[in-house]
DODREN-764986 format. One record per residue: x, y, z of N, C-alpha, C in turn; residue in three letters. Coordinates in Angstrom, 2 decimals, always signed. Layout:
<nodes>
+---------+---------+---------+---------+---------+---------+---------+---------+---------+------+
|      nu |      nv |      nw |     cau |     cav |     caw |      cu |      cv |      cw | resn |
+---------+---------+---------+---------+---------+---------+---------+---------+---------+------+
|       X |       Y |       Z |       X |       Y |       Z |       X |       Y |       Z |  ala |
...
+---------+---------+---------+---------+---------+---------+---------+---------+---------+------+
</nodes>
This chain:
<nodes>
+---------+---------+---------+---------+---------+---------+---------+---------+---------+------+
|      nu |      nv |      nw |     cau |     cav |     caw |      cu |      cv |      cw | resn |
+---------+---------+---------+---------+---------+---------+---------+---------+---------+------+
|  +25.82 |  +14.14 |  +57.35 |  +24.67 |  +14.92 |  +56.97 |  +23.58 |  +13.98 |  +56.47 |  met |
|  +22.45 |  +14.03 |  +57.08 |  +21.37 |  +13.12 |  +56.74 |  +20.63 |  +13.55 |  +55.47 |  lys |
|  +20.63 |  +14.80 |  +55.14 |  +19.85 |  +15.28 |  +54.01 |  +20.49 |  +15.05 |  +52.65 |  gly |
|  +21.72 |  +14.60 |  +52.61 |  +22.39 |  +14.42 |  +51.33 |  +22.16 |  +12.99 |  +50.83 |  ile |
|  +21.77 |  +12.87 |  +49.59 |  +21.57 |  +11.55 |  +48.99 |  +22.94 |  +10.94 |  +48.72 |  val |
|  +23.15 |   +9.72 |  +49.19 |  +24.46 |   +9.11 |  +49.05 |  +24.58 |   +8.17 |  +47.87 |  lys |
|  +23.46 |   +7.76 |  +47.29 |  +23.50 |   +6.85 |  +46.15 |  +22.62 |   +7.41 |  +45.04 |  lys |
|  +23.05 |   +7.18 |  +43.84 |  +22.22 |   +7.54 |  +42.68 |  +21.51 |   +6.27 |  +42.23 |  ala |
|  +20.23 |   +6.18 |  +42.49 |  +19.50 |   +4.96 |  +42.20 |  +19.22 |   +4.77 |  +40.72 |  tyr |
|  +19.33 |   +5.80 |  +39.92 |  +19.13 |   +5.67 |  +38.47 |  +20.39 |   +5.16 |  +37.78 |  ala |
|  +21.49 |   +5.16 |  +38.45 |  +22.76 |   +4.78 |  +37.83 |  +22.78 |   +3.37 |  +37.28 |  leu |
|  +22.25 |   +2.34 |  +37.96 |  +22.36 |   +0.99 |  +37.38 |  +21.71 |   +0.85 |  +36.01 |  pro |
|  +20.59 |   +1.51 |  +35.75 |  +19.96 |   +1.39 |  +34.44 |  +20.80 |   +2.07 |  +33.36 |  lys |
|  +21.36 |   +3.21 |  +33.65 |  +22.21 |   +3.90 |  +32.69 |  +23.50 |   +3.11 |  +32.49 |  val |
|  +24.00 |   +2.52 |  +33.55 |  +25.23 |   +1.74 |  +33.46 |  +25.04 |   +0.54 |  +32.54 |  lys |
|  +23.87 |   -0.07 |  +32.55 |  +23.62 |   -1.22 |  +31.68 |  +23.67 |   -0.83 |  +30.21 |  asp |
|  +23.26 |   +0.37 |  +29.90 |  +23.24 |   +0.80 |  +28.50 |  +24.64 |   +1.12 |  +27.99 |  leu |
|  +25.45 |   +1.76 |  +28.80 |  +26.75 |   +2.23 |  +28.34 |  +27.93 |   +1.41 |  +28.86 |  phe |
|  +27.65 |   +0.39 |  +29.65 |  +28.73 |   -0.40 |  +30.23 |  +29.32 |   -1.32 |  +29.17 |  asn |
|  +30.62 |   -1.26 |  +29.00 |  +31.30 |   -2.18 |  +28.09 |  +32.52 |   -2.72 |  +28.79 |  phe |
|  +32.57 |   -4.01 |  +28.93 |  +33.70 |   -4.67 |  +29.56 |  +34.41 |   -5.49 |  +28.50 |  asp |
|  +35.62 |   -5.12 |  +28.10 |  +36.30 |   -5.86 |  +27.02 |  +36.62 |   -7.30 |  +27.38 |  pro |
|  +36.61 |   -7.63 |  +28.66 |  +36.90 |   -9.01 |  +29.06 |  +35.65 |   -9.86 |  +29.12 |  thr |
|  +34.48 |   -9.27 |  +28.90 |  +33.24 |  -10.04 |  +28.99 |  +33.05 |  -10.90 |  +27.75 |  ser |
|  +32.10 |  -11.81 |  +27.85 |  +31.77 |  -12.70 |  +26.74 |  +31.03 |  -11.91 |  +25.67 |  asp |
|  +31.59 |  -11.84 |  +24.48 |  +30.97 |  -11.09 |  +23.39 |  +30.17 |  -12.03 |  +22.49 |  leu |
|  +29.24 |  -12.73 |  +23.07 |  +28.42 |  -13.66 |  +22.30 |  +27.39 |  -12.88 |  +21.49 |  ser |
|  +26.78 |  -13.56 |  +20.53 |  +25.77 |  -12.93 |  +19.67 |  +24.57 |  -12.50 |  +20.49 |  leu |
|  +24.18 |  -13.27 |  +21.49 |  +23.04 |  -12.92 |  +22.32 |  +23.33 |  -11.64 |  +23.10 |  asn |
|  +24.53 |  -11.52 |  +23.62 |  +24.91 |  -10.32 |  +24.36 |  +24.92 |   -9.10 |  +23.44 |  asn |
|  +25.44 |   -9.25 |  +22.24 |  +25.46 |   -8.17 |  +21.27 |  +24.03 |   -7.77 |  +20.87 |  leu |
|  +23.19 |   -8.77 |  +20.64 |  +21.79 |   -8.52 |  +20.27 |  +21.08 |   -7.74 |  +21.37 |  his |
|  +21.31 |   -8.11 |  +22.61 |  +20.69 |   -7.42 |  +23.73 |  +21.17 |   -5.98 |  +23.83 |  ser |
|  +22.45 |   -5.75 |  +23.62 |  +23.00 |   -4.39 |  +23.69 |  +22.45 |   -3.51 |  +22.58 |  ser |
|  +22.38 |   -4.05 |  +21.38 |  +21.84 |   -3.28 |  +20.24 |  +20.36 |   -2.97 |  +20.47 |  val |
|  +19.62 |   -3.94 |  +20.98 |  +18.20 |   -3.72 |  +21.24 |  +18.00 |   -2.63 |  +22.29 |  glu |
|  +18.80 |   -2.65 |  +23.35 |  +18.70 |   -1.60 |  +24.38 |  +19.03 |   -0.23 |  +23.80 |  arg |
|  +20.06 |   -0.16 |  +22.97 |  +20.45 |   +1.13 |  +22.39 |  +19.36 |   +1.67 |  +21.47 |  ala |
|  +18.79 |   +0.81 |  +20.63 |  +17.73 |   +1.25 |  +19.72 |  +16.50 |   +1.68 |  +20.50 |  ile |
|  +16.14 |   +0.93 |  +21.54 |  +15.00 |   +1.29 |  +22.37 |  +15.22 |   +2.64 |  +23.03 |  thr |
|  +16.43 |   +2.87 |  +23.53 |  +16.75 |   +4.15 |  +24.17 |  +16.63 |   +5.29 |  +23.17 |  trp |
|  +17.15 |   +5.10 |  +21.98 |  +17.10 |   +6.14 |  +20.95 |  +15.65 |   +6.43 |  +20.55 |  ile |
|  +14.84 |   +5.38 |  +20.37 |  +13.44 |   +5.58 |  +19.98 |  +12.65 |   +6.26 |  +21.09 |  leu |
|  +12.93 |   +5.91 |  +22.35 |  +12.26 |   +6.59 |  +23.46 |  +12.61 |   +8.07 |  +23.48 |  asn |
|  +13.88 |   +8.39 |  +23.30 |  +14.31 |   +9.79 |  +23.25 |  +13.64 |  +10.52 |  +22.09 |  phe |
|  +13.57 |   +9.88 |  +20.93 |  +12.94 |  +10.50 |  +19.76 |  +11.45 |  +10.73 |  +20.01 |  ala |
|  +10.79 |   +9.80 |  +20.68 |   +9.38 |   +9.97 |  +21.00 |   +9.13 |  +11.14 |  +21.94 |  gly |
|   +9.99 |  +11.28 |  +22.95 |   +9.86 |  +12.40 |  +23.88 |  +10.11 |  +13.71 |  +23.14 |  ile |
|  +11.13 |  +13.74 |  +22.29 |  +11.44 |  +14.94 |  +21.52 |  +10.28 |  +15.30 |  +20.58 |  phe |
|   +9.66 |  +14.30 |  +19.96 |   +8.54 |  +14.55 |  +19.05 |   +7.35 |  +15.13 |  +19.82 |  ala |
|   +7.11 |  +14.62 |  +21.02 |   +6.02 |  +15.15 |  +21.83 |   +6.27 |  +16.61 |  +22.19 |  phe |
|   +7.51 |  +16.91 |  +22.57 |   +7.86 |  +18.30 |  +22.91 |   +7.69 |  +19.20 |  +21.68 |  ile |
|   +8.12 |  +18.73 |  +20.52 |   +7.97 |  +19.53 |  +19.30 |   +6.50 |  +19.74 |  +18.95 |  met |
|   +5.67 |  +18.73 |  +19.18 |   +4.24 |  +18.87 |  +18.91 |   +3.62 |  +19.92 |  +19.83 |  leu |
|   +4.01 |  +19.92 |  +21.09 |   +3.51 |  +20.93 |  +22.03 |   +4.00 |  +22.33 |  +21.63 |  met |
|   +5.26 |  +22.42 |  +21.21 |   +5.82 |  +23.70 |  +20.78 |   +5.10 |  +24.23 |  +19.54 |  tyr |
|   +4.87 |  +23.36 |  +18.57 |   +4.18 |  +23.78 |  +17.34 |   +2.74 |  +24.18 |  +17.64 |  ala |
|   +2.10 |  +23.47 |  +18.55 |   +0.73 |  +23.83 |  +18.94 |   +0.72 |  +25.20 |  +19.60 |  ser |
|   +1.71 |  +25.45 |  +20.44 |   +1.82 |  +26.77 |  +21.08 |   +2.03 |  +27.86 |  +20.03 |  phe |
|   +2.88 |  +27.60 |  +19.05 |   +3.10 |  +28.57 |  +17.98 |   +1.81 |  +28.86 |  +17.22 |  leu |
|   +1.03 |  +27.81 |  +16.96 |   -0.21 |  +27.97 |  +16.20 |   -1.23 |  +28.79 |  +17.00 |  tyr |
|   -1.34 |  +28.48 |  +18.29 |   -2.31 |  +29.19 |  +19.12 |   -1.92 |  +30.65 |  +19.28 |  val |
|   -0.63 |  +30.93 |  +19.38 |   -0.18 |  +32.31 |  +19.60 |   +0.09 |  +33.07 |  +18.31 |  thr |
|   -0.28 |  +32.52 |  +17.17 |   -0.05 |  +33.24 |  +15.91 |   -1.01 |  +34.42 |  +15.75 |  ser |
|   -2.14 |  +34.41 |  +16.41 |   -3.10 |  +35.50 |  +16.41 |   -3.46 |  +35.98 |  +15.01 |  tyr |
|   -3.69 |  +35.04 |  +14.12 |   -4.12 |  +35.39 |  +12.78 |   -3.01 |  +35.75 |  +11.81 |  gly |
|   -1.78 |  +35.77 |  +12.26 |   -0.65 |  +36.03 |  +11.37 |   -0.43 |  +34.78 |  +10.51 |  asp |
|   -0.67 |  +34.93 |   +9.22 |   -0.62 |  +33.78 |   +8.30 |   +0.75 |  +33.13 |   +8.23 |  glu |
|   +1.81 |  +33.91 |   +8.29 |   +3.16 |  +33.36 |   +8.19 |   +3.47 |  +32.48 |   +9.41 |  ala |
|   +3.12 |  +32.98 |  +10.60 |   +3.36 |  +32.19 |  +11.81 |   +2.49 |  +30.95 |  +11.84 |  lys |
|   +1.24 |  +31.09 |  +11.41 |   +0.34 |  +29.94 |  +11.39 |   +0.83 |  +28.88 |  +10.40 |  ala |
|   +1.32 |  +29.32 |   +9.26 |   +1.83 |  +28.37 |   +8.25 |   +3.08 |  +27.66 |   +8.76 |  glu |
|   +3.96 |  +28.38 |   +9.44 |   +5.15 |  +27.76 |  +10.03 |   +4.74 |  +26.72 |  +11.07 |  thr |
|   +3.77 |  +27.06 |  +11.89 |   +3.30 |  +26.12 |  +12.91 |   +2.66 |  +24.89 |  +12.27 |  ala |
|   +1.88 |  +25.08 |  +11.21 |   +1.26 |  +23.95 |  +10.52 |   +2.31 |  +23.02 |   +9.93 |  lys |
|   +3.34 |  +23.60 |   +9.31 |   +4.40 |  +22.77 |   +8.74 |   +5.14 |  +22.00 |   +9.83 |  lys |
|   +5.37 |  +22.65 |  +10.96 |   +6.04 |  +21.98 |  +12.07 |   +5.19 |  +20.83 |  +12.59 |  thr |
|   +3.89 |  +21.04 |  +12.69 |   +3.00 |  +19.97 |  +13.14 |   +3.01 |  +18.81 |  +12.15 |  ile |
|   +2.94 |  +19.11 |  +10.87 |   +2.94 |  +18.05 |   +9.85 |   +4.23 |  +17.24 |   +9.91 |  ile |
|   +5.37 |  +17.92 |  +10.00 |   +6.65 |  +17.19 |  +10.05 |   +6.80 |  +16.41 |  +11.36 |  trp |
|   +6.26 |  +16.94 |  +12.44 |   +6.32 |  +16.22 |  +13.71 |   +5.46 |  +14.96 |  +13.66 |  thr |
|   +4.28 |  +15.06 |  +13.09 |   +3.43 |  +13.87 |  +12.95 |   +4.09 |  +12.85 |  +12.04 |  val |
|   +4.75 |  +13.31 |  +10.98 |   +5.49 |  +12.39 |  +10.11 |   +6.62 |  +11.72 |  +10.89 |  ala |
|   +7.30 |  +12.47 |  +11.73 |   +8.35 |  +11.90 |  +12.57 |   +7.82 |  +10.86 |  +13.54 |  gly |
|   +6.66 |  +11.12 |  +14.12 |   +6.04 |  +10.15 |  +15.02 |   +5.69 |   +8.88 |  +14.26 |  ile |
|   +5.20 |   +9.03 |  +13.02 |   +4.90 |   +7.85 |  +12.21 |   +6.16 |   +7.03 |  +11.94 |  ala |
|   +7.27 |   +7.70 |  +11.67 |   +8.54 |   +6.99 |  +11.44 |   +8.98 |   +6.27 |  +12.71 |  val |
|   +8.82 |   +6.91 |  +13.86 |   +9.19 |   +6.28 |  +15.13 |   +8.35 |   +5.04 |  +15.38 |  ile |
|   +7.04 |   +5.14 |  +15.14 |   +6.16 |   +3.98 |  +15.33 |   +6.53 |   +2.86 |  +14.37 |  val |
|   +6.81 |   +3.20 |  +13.11 |   +7.20 |   +2.17 |  +12.14 |   +8.54 |   +1.53 |  +12.53 |  met |
|   +9.45 |   +2.31 |  +13.07 |  +10.73 |   +1.76 |  +13.52 |  +10.52 |   +0.78 |  +14.66 |  ala |
|   +9.62 |   +1.10 |  +15.57 |   +9.30 |   +0.17 |  +16.67 |   +8.70 |   -1.13 |  +16.12 |  arg |
|   +7.81 |   -1.00 |  +15.15 |   +7.19 |   -2.20 |  +14.56 |   +8.25 |   -3.05 |  +13.87 |  ile |
|   +9.12 |   -2.41 |  +13.10 |  +10.18 |   -3.15 |  +12.41 |  +11.10 |   -3.82 |  +13.43 |  ile |
|  +11.44 |   -3.10 |  +14.50 |  +12.30 |   -3.68 |  +15.53 |  +11.65 |   -4.91 |  +16.17 |  met |
|  +10.35 |   -4.84 |  +16.42 |   +9.64 |   -5.97 |  +17.01 |   +9.62 |   -7.16 |  +16.05 |  thr |
|   +9.40 |   -6.91 |  +14.77 |   +9.38 |   -7.99 |  +13.78 |  +10.76 |   -8.63 |  +13.66 |  ile |
|  +11.79 |   -7.81 |  +13.57 |  +13.15 |   -8.34 |  +13.45 |  +13.53 |   -9.12 |  +14.71 |  val |
|  +13.16 |   -8.61 |  +15.86 |  +13.46 |   -9.30 |  +17.12 |  +12.78 |  -10.67 |  +17.15 |  lys |
|  +11.53 |  -10.73 |  +16.69 |  +10.83 |  -12.01 |  +16.64 |  +11.48 |  -12.99 |  +15.69 |  gly |
|  +11.96 |  -12.50 |  +14.55 |  +12.62 |  -13.38 |  +13.58 |  +13.98 |  -13.86 |  +14.07 |  glu |
|  +14.71 |  -13.00 |  +14.75 |  +16.04 |  -13.37 |  +15.25 |  +15.92 |  -14.39 |  +16.37 |  val |
|  +14.90 |  -14.26 |  +17.20 |  +14.74 |  -15.16 |  +18.34 |  +14.20 |  -16.53 |  +17.95 |  glu |
|  +13.76 |  -16.71 |  +16.74 |  +13.24 |  -18.01 |  +16.31 |  +14.29 |  -19.04 |  +16.26 |  arg |
+---------+---------+---------+---------+---------+---------+---------+---------+---------+------+
</nodes>
Protein backbone atom coordinates (compact mmCIF):
# COMPACT_ATOMS: atom_id res chain seq x y z
CA MET A 1 0.00 0.00 0.00
CA LYS A 2 1.55 3.24 -1.12
CA GLY A 3 -0.55 5.54 1.04
CA ILE A 4 0.67 4.20 4.38
CA VAL A 5 3.60 5.96 6.01
CA LYS A 6 6.24 3.37 6.79
CA LYS A 7 8.59 5.44 8.95
CA ALA A 8 8.02 7.86 11.77
CA TYR A 9 10.41 10.69 11.01
CA ALA A 10 9.90 12.37 14.40
CA LEU A 11 11.09 9.27 16.23
CA PRO A 12 14.87 10.00 16.19
CA LYS A 13 14.46 13.28 18.09
CA VAL A 14 12.25 11.71 20.74
CA LYS A 15 14.57 8.72 20.93
CA ASP A 16 17.51 11.02 21.75
CA LEU A 17 15.66 12.43 24.74
CA PHE A 18 14.51 9.16 26.28
CA ASN A 19 17.16 6.76 25.02
CA PHE A 20 19.26 5.24 27.79
CA ASP A 21 21.84 2.59 27.08
CA PRO A 22 23.37 1.17 30.27
CA THR A 23 26.42 0.01 28.33
CA SER A 24 27.18 3.49 26.99
CA ASP A 25 29.85 5.81 28.32
CA LEU A 26 28.39 7.70 31.29
CA SER A 27 30.81 10.60 31.16
CA LEU A 28 30.05 13.98 32.70
CA ASN A 29 29.68 15.55 29.25
CA ASN A 30 27.10 12.94 28.26
CA LEU A 31 25.19 13.46 31.51
CA HIS A 32 25.32 17.25 31.07
CA SER A 33 23.94 16.95 27.56
CA SER A 34 21.10 14.67 28.68
CA VAL A 35 20.11 16.96 31.56
CA GLU A 36 20.22 20.00 29.28
CA ARG A 37 17.96 18.28 26.72
CA ALA A 38 15.49 17.25 29.44
CA ILE A 39 15.32 20.75 30.94
CA THR A 40 14.92 22.32 27.50
CA TRP A 41 12.10 19.89 26.70
CA ILE A 42 10.33 20.65 29.98
CA LEU A 43 10.67 24.43 29.51
CA ASN A 44 9.37 24.20 25.94
CA PHE A 45 6.35 22.22 27.14
CA ALA A 46 5.75 24.74 29.94
CA GLY A 47 5.93 27.62 27.46
CA ILE A 48 3.38 25.99 25.17
CA PHE A 49 1.11 25.27 28.15
CA ALA A 50 1.42 28.89 29.35
CA PHE A 51 0.47 30.18 25.91
CA ILE A 52 -2.59 27.93 25.84
CA MET A 53 -3.59 29.08 29.33
CA LEU A 54 -3.19 32.72 28.29
CA MET A 55 -5.49 32.16 25.31
CA TYR A 56 -7.99 30.33 27.54
CA ALA A 57 -7.99 33.11 30.14
CA SER A 58 -8.40 35.73 27.42
CA PHE A 59 -11.36 33.79 26.07
CA LEU A 60 -12.88 33.65 29.56
CA TYR A 61 -12.43 37.41 29.96
CA VAL A 62 -13.97 38.23 26.60
CA THR A 63 -16.94 35.92 27.18
CA SER A 64 -17.64 37.11 30.74
CA TYR A 65 -20.15 39.65 29.35
CA GLY A 66 -19.90 41.93 32.35
CA ASP A 67 -20.18 39.19 34.97
CA GLU A 68 -17.76 40.40 37.64
CA ALA A 69 -17.05 36.94 39.07
CA LYS A 70 -16.09 35.49 35.68
CA ALA A 71 -14.05 38.56 34.79
CA GLU A 72 -12.19 38.40 38.11
CA THR A 73 -11.43 34.70 37.62
CA ALA A 74 -10.12 35.44 34.13
CA LYS A 75 -7.97 38.32 35.43
CA LYS A 76 -6.45 36.10 38.12
CA THR A 77 -5.73 33.40 35.56
CA ILE A 78 -4.03 35.94 33.29
CA ILE A 79 -1.93 37.29 36.17
CA TRP A 80 -0.80 33.81 37.25
CA THR A 81 -0.08 32.82 33.65
CA VAL A 82 2.08 35.90 33.11
CA ALA A 83 3.88 35.10 36.37
CA GLY A 84 4.44 31.56 35.09
CA ILE A 85 5.85 32.90 31.83
CA ALA A 86 8.24 35.10 33.83
CA VAL A 87 9.41 32.04 35.79
CA ILE A 88 9.94 30.12 32.54
CA VAL A 89 11.99 32.98 31.07
CA MET A 90 14.06 33.26 34.25
CA ALA A 91 14.66 29.50 34.21
CA ARG A 92 15.95 29.75 30.64
CA ILE A 93 18.26 32.60 31.64
CA ILE A 94 19.57 30.65 34.63
CA MET A 95 20.07 27.57 32.45
CA THR A 96 22.06 29.61 29.93
CA ILE A 97 24.25 31.13 32.67
CA VAL A 98 24.90 27.77 34.30
CA LYS A 99 25.65 26.19 30.92
CA GLY A 100 28.18 28.94 30.20
CA GLU A 101 29.87 28.46 33.57
CA VAL A 102 30.02 24.67 33.25
CA GLU A 103 31.51 24.83 29.76
CA ARG A 104 34.36 27.11 30.87
